[in-house]
N, CA, C and O atoms as CSV, one atom per row, in Angstrom:
chain,resi,resn,atom,element,x,y,z
A,1,MET,N,N,-314.080,-11.987,67.326
A,1,MET,CA,C,-312.667,-11.795,67.172
A,1,MET,C,C,-312.397,-10.300,67.239
A,1,MET,O,O,-313.082,-9.506,66.593
A,2,ILE,N,N,-311.404,-9.924,68.019
A,2,ILE,CA,C,-311.051,-8.523,68.190
A,2,ILE,C,C,-309.701,-8.270,67.525
A,2,ILE,O,O,-308.721,-8.964,67.794
A,3,PHE,N,N,-309.669,-7.276,66.661
A,3,PHE,CA,C,-308.438,-6.876,66.001
A,3,PHE,C,C,-307.986,-5.564,66.616
A,3,PHE,O,O,-308.781,-4.636,66.763
A,4,VAL,N,N,-306.713,-5.484,66.976
A,4,VAL,CA,C,-306.165,-4.288,67.614
A,4,VAL,C,C,-304.973,-3.811,66.798
A,4,VAL,O,O,-304.138,-4.606,66.367
A,5,SER,N,N,-304.909,-2.501,66.594
A,5,SER,CA,C,-303.810,-1.900,65.855
A,5,SER,C,C,-303.560,-0.505,66.413
A,5,SER,O,O,-304.306,-0.028,67.268
A,6,GLN,N,N,-302.516,0.141,65.931
A,6,GLN,CA,C,-302.219,1.505,66.344
A,6,GLN,C,C,-302.143,2.403,65.130
A,6,GLN,O,O,-301.636,2.016,64.077
A,7,ARG,N,N,-302.657,3.614,65.294
A,7,ARG,CA,C,-302.560,4.621,64.248
A,7,ARG,C,C,-301.166,5.228,64.272
A,7,ARG,O,O,-300.376,4.965,65.179
A,8,ALA,N,N,-300.874,6.039,63.271
A,8,ALA,CA,C,-299.570,6.688,63.178
A,8,ALA,C,C,-299.325,7.625,64.350
A,8,ALA,O,O,-298.178,7.843,64.741
A,9,ASP,N,N,-300.402,8.185,64.919
A,9,ASP,CA,C,-300.242,9.099,66.048
A,9,ASP,C,C,-300.180,8.361,67.388
A,9,ASP,O,O,-300.148,9.005,68.437
A,10,GLY,N,N,-300.162,7.024,67.375
A,10,GLY,CA,C,-300.029,6.241,68.606
A,10,GLY,C,C,-301.340,5.837,69.251
A,10,GLY,O,O,-301.331,5.137,70.263
A,11,GLN,N,N,-302.455,6.253,68.701
A,11,GLN,CA,C,-303.761,5.930,69.258
A,11,GLN,C,C,-304.122,4.481,68.924
A,11,GLN,O,O,-303.906,4.030,67.799
A,12,THR,N,N,-304.673,3.752,69.900
A,12,THR,CA,C,-305.048,2.358,69.706
A,12,THR,C,C,-306.412,2.270,69.035
A,12,THR,O,O,-307.342,2.993,69.392
A,13,VAL,N,N,-306.517,1.364,68.048
A,13,VAL,CA,C,-307.760,1.155,67.317
A,13,VAL,C,C,-308.170,-0.301,67.508
A,13,VAL,O,O,-307.373,-1.211,67.277
A,14,GLU,N,N,-309.412,-0.521,67.931
A,14,GLU,CA,C,-309.940,-1.874,68.086
A,14,GLU,C,C,-311.124,-2.070,67.148
A,14,GLU,O,O,-311.923,-1.159,66.934
A,15,PHE,N,N,-311.220,-3.273,66.596
A,15,PHE,CA,C,-312.344,-3.618,65.739
A,15,PHE,C,C,-312.842,-4.998,66.140
A,15,PHE,O,O,-312.064,-5.949,66.216
A,16,VAL,N,N,-314.145,-5.105,66.395
A,16,VAL,CA,C,-314.756,-6.375,66.761
A,16,VAL,C,C,-315.588,-6.845,65.580
A,16,VAL,O,O,-316.507,-6.154,65.139
A,17,ASP,N,N,-315.259,-8.030,65.071
A,17,ASP,CA,C,-315.996,-8.594,63.942
A,17,ASP,C,C,-317.201,-9.354,64.475
A,17,ASP,O,O,-317.069,-10.479,64.958
A,18,ARG,N,N,-318.359,-8.749,64.388
A,18,ARG,CA,C,-319.579,-9.351,64.927
A,18,ARG,C,C,-320.235,-10.334,63.959
A,18,ARG,O,O,-321.198,-11.013,64.314
A,19,LYS,N,N,-319.713,-10.405,62.740
A,19,LYS,CA,C,-320.323,-11.295,61.746
A,19,LYS,C,C,-319.452,-12.513,61.447
A,19,LYS,O,O,-319.663,-13.188,60.439
A,20,ARG,N,N,-318.490,-12.799,62.298
A,20,ARG,CA,C,-317.577,-13.899,61.999
A,20,ARG,C,C,-318.271,-15.244,61.930
A,20,ARG,O,O,-317.777,-16.141,61.247
A,21,TYR,N,N,-319.388,-15.422,62.604
A,21,TYR,CA,C,-320.094,-16.698,62.564
A,21,TYR,C,C,-320.835,-16.893,61.245
A,21,TYR,O,O,-321.234,-18.014,60.928
A,22,TRP,N,N,-321.026,-15.844,60.485
A,22,TRP,CA,C,-321.673,-15.945,59.185
A,22,TRP,C,C,-320.690,-16.360,58.093
A,22,TRP,O,O,-321.102,-16.687,56.980
A,23,TRP,N,N,-319.394,-16.348,58.405
A,23,TRP,CA,C,-318.379,-16.701,57.409
A,23,TRP,C,C,-318.570,-18.124,56.902
A,23,TRP,O,O,-318.230,-18.413,55.755
A,24,ILE,N,N,-319.100,-19.012,57.720
A,24,ILE,CA,C,-319.288,-20.411,57.337
A,24,ILE,C,C,-320.223,-20.526,56.131
A,24,ILE,O,O,-320.151,-21.502,55.384
A,25,LEU,N,N,-321.086,-19.550,55.942
A,25,LEU,CA,C,-321.992,-19.581,54.798
A,25,LEU,C,C,-321.270,-19.373,53.467
A,25,LEU,O,O,-321.860,-19.576,52.406
A,26,SER,N,N,-320.006,-18.972,53.516
A,26,SER,CA,C,-319.264,-18.765,52.276
A,26,SER,C,C,-319.031,-20.070,51.514
A,26,SER,O,O,-318.730,-20.037,50.321
A,27,ILE,N,N,-319.166,-21.208,52.179
A,27,ILE,CA,C,-319.020,-22.480,51.472
A,27,ILE,C,C,-320.311,-22.898,50.791
A,27,ILE,O,O,-320.314,-23.844,50.004
A,28,LEU,N,N,-321.402,-22.210,51.079
A,28,LEU,CA,C,-322.684,-22.568,50.489
A,28,LEU,C,C,-322.707,-22.329,48.979
A,28,LEU,O,O,-323.128,-23.206,48.224
A,29,SER,N,N,-322.269,-21.178,48.540
A,29,SER,CA,C,-322.366,-20.831,47.126
A,29,SER,C,C,-321.605,-21.786,46.204
A,29,SER,O,O,-322.180,-22.236,45.213
A,30,PRO,N,N,-320.343,-22.118,46.481
A,30,PRO,CA,C,-319.655,-23.044,45.582
A,30,PRO,C,C,-320.181,-24.476,45.653
A,30,PRO,O,O,-319.946,-25.263,44.737
A,31,SER,N,N,-320.879,-24.818,46.710
A,31,SER,CA,C,-321.356,-26.194,46.849
A,31,SER,C,C,-322.718,-26.436,46.200
A,31,SER,O,O,-323.146,-27.586,46.096
A,32,ILE,N,N,-323.402,-25.392,45.764
A,32,ILE,CA,C,-324.741,-25.535,45.172
A,32,ILE,C,C,-324.754,-26.455,43.948
A,32,ILE,O,O,-325.604,-27.343,43.887
A,33,PRO,N,N,-323.855,-26.290,42.968
A,33,PRO,CA,C,-323.894,-27.202,41.815
A,33,PRO,C,C,-323.658,-28.661,42.204
A,33,PRO,O,O,-324.303,-29.559,41.663
A,34,GLY,N,N,-322.741,-28.898,43.136
A,34,GLY,CA,C,-322.490,-30.267,43.581
A,34,GLY,C,C,-323.671,-30.879,44.301
A,34,GLY,O,O,-323.987,-32.052,44.101
A,35,ILE,N,N,-324.323,-30.092,45.140
A,35,ILE,CA,C,-325.516,-30.580,45.843
A,35,ILE,C,C,-326.614,-30.895,44.834
A,35,ILE,O,O,-327.309,-31.903,44.961
A,36,SER,N,N,-326.769,-30.034,43.834
A,36,SER,CA,C,-327.781,-30.280,42.801
A,36,SER,C,C,-327.491,-31.563,42.039
A,36,SER,O,O,-328.400,-32.349,41.772
A,37,ALA,N,N,-326.227,-31.778,41.689
A,37,ALA,CA,C,-325.866,-33.004,40.970
A,37,ALA,C,C,-326.156,-34.237,41.816
A,37,ALA,O,O,-326.660,-35.237,41.307
A,38,LEU,N,N,-325.839,-34.168,43.102
A,38,LEU,CA,C,-326.122,-35.303,43.986
A,38,LEU,C,C,-327.618,-35.557,44.113
A,38,LEU,O,O,-328.046,-36.709,44.187
A,39,MET,N,N,-328.410,-34.500,44.140
A,39,MET,CA,C,-329.863,-34.661,44.238
A,39,MET,C,C,-330.428,-35.294,42.961
A,39,MET,O,O,-331.346,-36.111,43.031
A,40,ILE,N,N,-329.892,-34.926,41.813
A,40,ILE,CA,C,-330.336,-35.529,40.555
A,40,ILE,C,C,-329.954,-37.007,40.516
A,40,ILE,O,O,-330.769,-37.855,40.152
A,41,LEU,N,N,-328.712,-37.312,40.892
A,41,LEU,CA,C,-328.252,-38.702,40.889
A,41,LEU,C,C,-328.979,-39.546,41.923
A,41,LEU,O,O,-329.132,-40.755,41.750
A,42,GLY,N,N,-329.418,-38.920,42.979
A,42,GLY,CA,C,-330.129,-39.628,44.036
A,42,GLY,C,C,-331.576,-39.925,43.692
A,42,GLY,O,O,-332.311,-40.450,44.528
A,43,GLY,N,N,-331.993,-39.608,42.501
A,43,GLY,CA,C,-333.351,-39.918,42.082
A,43,GLY,C,C,-334.319,-38.766,42.226
A,43,GLY,O,O,-335.534,-38.947,42.142
A,44,GLY,N,N,-333.771,-37.564,42.445
A,44,GLY,CA,C,-334.635,-36.400,42.573
A,44,GLY,C,C,-335.174,-35.958,41.232
A,44,GLY,O,O,-334.823,-36.514,40.191
A,45,SER,N,N,-336.005,-34.983,41.263
A,45,SER,CA,C,-336.603,-34.478,40.025
A,45,SER,C,C,-335.603,-33.611,39.266
A,45,SER,O,O,-334.545,-33.263,39.790
A,46,LEU,N,N,-335.944,-33.274,38.054
A,46,LEU,CA,C,-335.077,-32.424,37.253
A,46,LEU,C,C,-335.124,-30.969,37.701
A,46,LEU,O,O,-334.415,-30.131,37.144
A,47,PHE,N,N,-335.939,-30.659,38.688
A,47,PHE,CA,C,-335.919,-29.326,39.291
A,47,PHE,C,C,-334.510,-28.995,39.762
A,47,PHE,O,O,-334.074,-27.846,39.682
A,48,TRP,N,N,-333.804,-30.004,40.250
A,48,TRP,CA,C,-332.462,-29.784,40.779
A,48,TRP,C,C,-331.475,-29.379,39.700
A,48,TRP,O,O,-330.447,-28.775,40.004
A,49,ALA,N,N,-331.767,-29.701,38.436
A,49,ALA,CA,C,-330.894,-29.269,37.344
A,49,ALA,C,C,-330.956,-27.748,37.174
A,49,ALA,O,O,-329.963,-27.123,36.801
A,50,ALA,N,N,-332.101,-27.165,37.444
A,50,ALA,CA,C,-332.270,-25.719,37.308
A,50,ALA,C,C,-332.015,-24.968,38.617
A,50,ALA,O,O,-331.979,-23.737,38.631
A,51,PHE,N,N,-331.841,-25.693,39.695
A,51,PHE,CA,C,-331.694,-25.032,40.991
A,51,PHE,C,C,-330.492,-24.092,41.077
A,51,PHE,O,O,-330.639,-23.001,41.628
A,52,PRO,N,N,-329.296,-24.457,40.558
A,52,PRO,CA,C,-328.185,-23.493,40.647
A,52,PRO,C,C,-328.493,-22.162,39.966
A,52,PRO,O,O,-328.163,-21.100,40.495
A,53,THR,N,N,-329.123,-22.219,38.795
A,53,THR,CA,C,-329.491,-20.980,38.103
A,53,THR,C,C,-330.485,-20.183,38.929
A,53,THR,O,O,-330.351,-18.966,39.057
A,54,PHE,N,N,-331.476,-20.855,39.490
A,54,PHE,CA,C,-332.466,-20.190,40.342
A,54,PHE,C,C,-331.793,-19.576,41.566
A,54,PHE,O,O,-332.102,-18.449,41.953
A,55,PHE,N,N,-330.878,-20.317,42.168
A,55,PHE,CA,C,-330.207,-19.834,43.376
A,55,PHE,C,C,-329.385,-18.578,43.089
A,55,PHE,O,O,-329.493,-17.580,43.801
A,56,TYR,N,N,-328.550,-18.639,42.022
A,56,TYR,CA,C,-327.648,-17.521,41.742
A,56,TYR,C,C,-328.343,-16.289,41.172
A,56,TYR,O,O,-327.881,-15.170,41.396
A,57,PHE,N,N,-329.438,-16.467,40.441
A,57,PHE,CA,C,-330.085,-15.331,39.789
A,57,PHE,C,C,-331.367,-14.868,40.463
A,57,PHE,O,O,-331.911,-13.829,40.090
A,58,VAL,N,N,-331.865,-15.614,41.450
A,58,VAL,CA,C,-333.077,-15.199,42.158
A,58,VAL,C,C,-332.813,-15.076,43.660
A,58,VAL,O,O,-333.047,-14.018,44.245
A,59,VAL,N,N,-332.335,-16.135,44.277
A,59,VAL,CA,C,-332.158,-16.145,45.734
A,59,VAL,C,C,-331.064,-15.171,46.167
A,59,VAL,O,O,-331.277,-14.379,47.085
A,60,VAL,N,N,-329.905,-15.217,45.525
A,60,VAL,CA,C,-328.795,-14.345,45.931
A,60,VAL,C,C,-329.139,-12.861,45.772
A,60,VAL,O,O,-328.872,-12.096,46.698
A,61,PRO,N,N,-329.718,-12.410,44.649
A,61,PRO,CA,C,-330.092,-10.985,44.575
A,61,PRO,C,C,-331.138,-10.571,45.620
A,61,PRO,O,O,-331.088,-9.456,46.139
A,62,ILE,N,N,-332.073,-11.458,45.923
A,62,ILE,CA,C,-333.067,-11.128,46.956
A,62,ILE,C,C,-332.389,-10.997,48.313
A,62,ILE,O,O,-332.679,-10.065,49.063
A,63,LEU,N,N,-331.498,-11.916,48.633
A,63,LEU,CA,C,-330.768,-11.819,49.905
A,63,LEU,C,C,-329.896,-10.575,49.952
A,63,LEU,O,O,-329.792,-9.930,50.995
A,64,ASP,N,N,-329.275,-10.236,48.843
A,64,ASP,CA,C,-328.449,-9.034,48.774
A,64,ASP,C,C,-329.283,-7.784,49.038
A,64,ASP,O,O,-328.845,-6.873,49.742
A,65,TYR,N,N,-330.474,-7.746,48.477
A,65,TYR,CA,C,-331.368,-6.604,48.703
A,65,TYR,C,C,-331.822,-6.537,50.165
A,65,TYR,O,O,-331.856,-5.458,50.758
A,66,LEU,N,N,-332.167,-7.685,50.740
A,66,LEU,CA,C,-332.661,-7.711,52.117
A,66,LEU,C,C,-331.576,-7.386,53.137
A,66,LEU,O,O,-331.839,-6.701,54.125
A,67,VAL,N,N,-330.373,-7.867,52.907
A,67,VAL,CA,C,-329.283,-7.635,53.856
A,67,VAL,C,C,-328.804,-6.197,53.765
A,67,VAL,O,O,-328.546,-5.572,54.793
A,68,GLY,N,N,-328.682,-5.667,52.576
A,68,GLY,CA,C,-328.276,-4.274,52.411
A,68,GLY,C,C,-326.774,-4.090,52.467
A,68,GLY,O,O,-326.011,-5.056,52.451
A,69,GLU,N,N,-326.363,-2.838,52.532
A,69,GLU,CA,C,-324.947,-2.494,52.516
A,69,GLU,C,C,-324.331,-2.705,53.896
A,69,GLU,O,O,-324.956,-2.432,54.920
A,70,ASP,N,N,-323.117,-3.185,53.901
A,70,ASP,CA,C,-322.394,-3.402,55.152
A,70,ASP,C,C,-321.734,-2.089,55.566
A,70,ASP,O,O,-320.836,-1.597,54.883
A,71,THR,N,N,-322.174,-1.537,56.666
A,71,THR,CA,C,-321.629,-0.261,57.136
A,71,THR,C,C,-320.615,-0.448,58.250
A,71,THR,O,O,-320.150,0.534,58.829
A,72,THR,N,N,-320.268,-1.682,58.560
A,72,THR,CA,C,-319.344,-1.945,59.662
A,72,THR,C,C,-318.016,-2.491,59.166
A,72,THR,O,O,-317.508,-3.474,59.706
A,73,ASN,N,N,-317.454,-1.870,58.154
A,73,ASN,CA,C,-316.156,-2.290,57.656
A,73,ASN,C,C,-315.067,-1.920,58.651
A,73,ASN,O,O,-315.192,-0.924,59.365
A,74,PRO,N,N,-314.007,-2.707,58.704
A,74,PRO,CA,C,-312.925,-2.385,59.644
A,74,PRO,C,C,-312.176,-1.122,59.207
A,74,PRO,O,O,-312.115,-0.818,58.016
A,75,PRO,N,N,-311.608,-0.390,60.167
A,75,PRO,CA,C,-310.832,0.790,59.806
A,75,PRO,C,C,-309.550,0.385,59.069
A,75,PRO,O,O,-309.083,-0.747,59.193
A,76,GLU,N,N,-308.993,1.318,58.307
A,76,GLU,CA,C,-307.797,1.054,57.514
A,76,GLU,C,C,-306.621,0.585,58.367
A,76,GLU,O,O,-305.823,-0.236,57.915
A,77,GLU,N,N,-306.503,1.089,59.581
A,77,GLU,CA,C,-305.380,0.732,60.438
A,77,GLU,C,C,-305.394,-0.750,60.791
A,77,GLU,O,O,-304.336,-1.354,60.973
A,78,VAL,N,N,-306.577,-1.338,60.888
A,78,VAL,CA,C,-306.707,-2.752,61.243
A,78,VAL,C,C,-306.463,-3.631,60.038
A,78,VAL,O,O,-305.903,-4.721,60.155
A,79,VAL,N,N,-306.887,-3.152,58.871
A,79,VAL,CA,C,-306.722,-3.946,57.651
A,79,VAL,C,C,-305.248,-4.083,57.351
A,79,VAL,O,O,-304.876,-4.716,56.363
């Protein structure tokens, strides 16, 4: 997706969001407790009861460390 805007001096600013396909992963985090509950009800082990805690306090910080800081934020004119 390409966002186009103009600065106050009339110069055109374009921003290409190269991570837009990763946005779908935003539904993963809120769905973890529900998936765990379904796995427990489906006859799974009690490991699934602890999975949300493991996911939020172990997996997410590790992914945050591996991915690092986002240096491709859109310019103010586009926002």
